[in-house]
N, C-alpha and C positions, 0 to 999 in steps of 0.2 A: 163804528166808523173806522176803527183800526183795521178790521178785516178788509174793508174796501181799499184802504191805503196799501195794505200788503198785497192785495190782488193787483192793483195798478202797478206796483213795484215789480211784481212777478212778471207781469206782461211786458213791461219795459225791459226787464232783465232778459226775458226770453228773446225779445227782438234784438237785443245786443249780442247774444251768443249763438243764436240759431238763425237759419235762413230757410227759404222754401216752404215746403209743406209743414215742417215742424213748427216754424214760427207762425204760419197762417192758421193752422188748425189748433195749435196750442192757444193762440190768441182767441180763437172762437170759443174754446172751452172756458178760458178765463173771463171772457165777456159775460158768459152766463153766471160764472161764480161771482163776478162783481155785482150783477143784478141781484143775485141771491143775498149777498151781503147787504145791499141797500134795502132789500125787502125786510131783512131781519133788523136792520137799524131803525127802520120806520115802524115795525111792529115786532118788538122783541119777544113777545109770547107766541109768535107764529110757529106752528109745528115745522119740523124739518121737511116733511113731505109737501106741505102746502107751500113753503118758501121755494122749494125746488120746482114745483109745478108752476108757480107764478113766474119765476125767473125764466123757465123754459118757454112758457107761453109768450112772454114778452120778447125773448130772443127770436122765436119762430115768427112772431108777428112782424118784427123789424125785417127779417129775411124775406118774408113774403111781400112786404111793401116794396122790396127791390125789384119786383116784377113790373112795377110801373115806373114812370119817368121821374117822379119827384125826388127820391133819394139821390139819384145820379146827378140831377140838376143842383140840388143843395150841396152835394159833395164837391162839385166843381167850384162852388162859391165859398166854401168854408171847410177848413181842416177839421174843426170840431164836428161838423155834420158828417164828414167822411168817417171819423172815428166812431161816432155813435150810430149812424144809419148805414154805413157802407154805401155801395153804389150799384153792385151787380149781383143778381140772384145766383147762388151757387148751391145746388142741392146737397152736396156733402157737408156743407156747413150745418145743416139740420142735425146730422148725426153728432157732430162735435159739440153742438149746444147741449145735446142730451148727455154727452160725456161730462161736460161741465156741471150740469144740474145734478148728475149722479155723484160726482166728486164733492160738490158743495153739500149735498144731502148727507153724505158720509161724515164730513167734517162737522157739520152742524149737529148731527146726531151724537157724535163722539163728545163734542163740547158740552152738550146738554147732559149727557150721562156723567161726565166728569164733574160737572157742577153739582149734580144731585148727589154724587158719591162723596165729593170732598166738601160740599157746601159752598156758600158764597163767602169767600174770603174777605171781600170788601165789607159785607155786613158784619162779620165778626170783628173786623178791625175798628169799625165805628162804635161797637158796643163797649 
């Protein structure tokens, strides 16, 4: 869950220092990174590729839902719904979700390799 918190912090930080396309598309990528972190939190043994694929599929599903009226209506009623569902379909978002999935896959892969190489420090500390 720490990764999810860091991702939310990165998104808020990005919004604080950037504007326009950088903030928007960076936020799209981070949205998928957040979903990947939540997938890994829910299923810690999931492979990096599977976690990235699940996060990307969920991101794309939310984006395609925006082709209908429901997300826009919910977004008008709730700030949380606006953050989670968005309101308007934007095809370039699909690319940036893939960028986020790729970045998340790279980080997840690197962390798994480091854990294998250095071992589980928490397990050694308990012993």
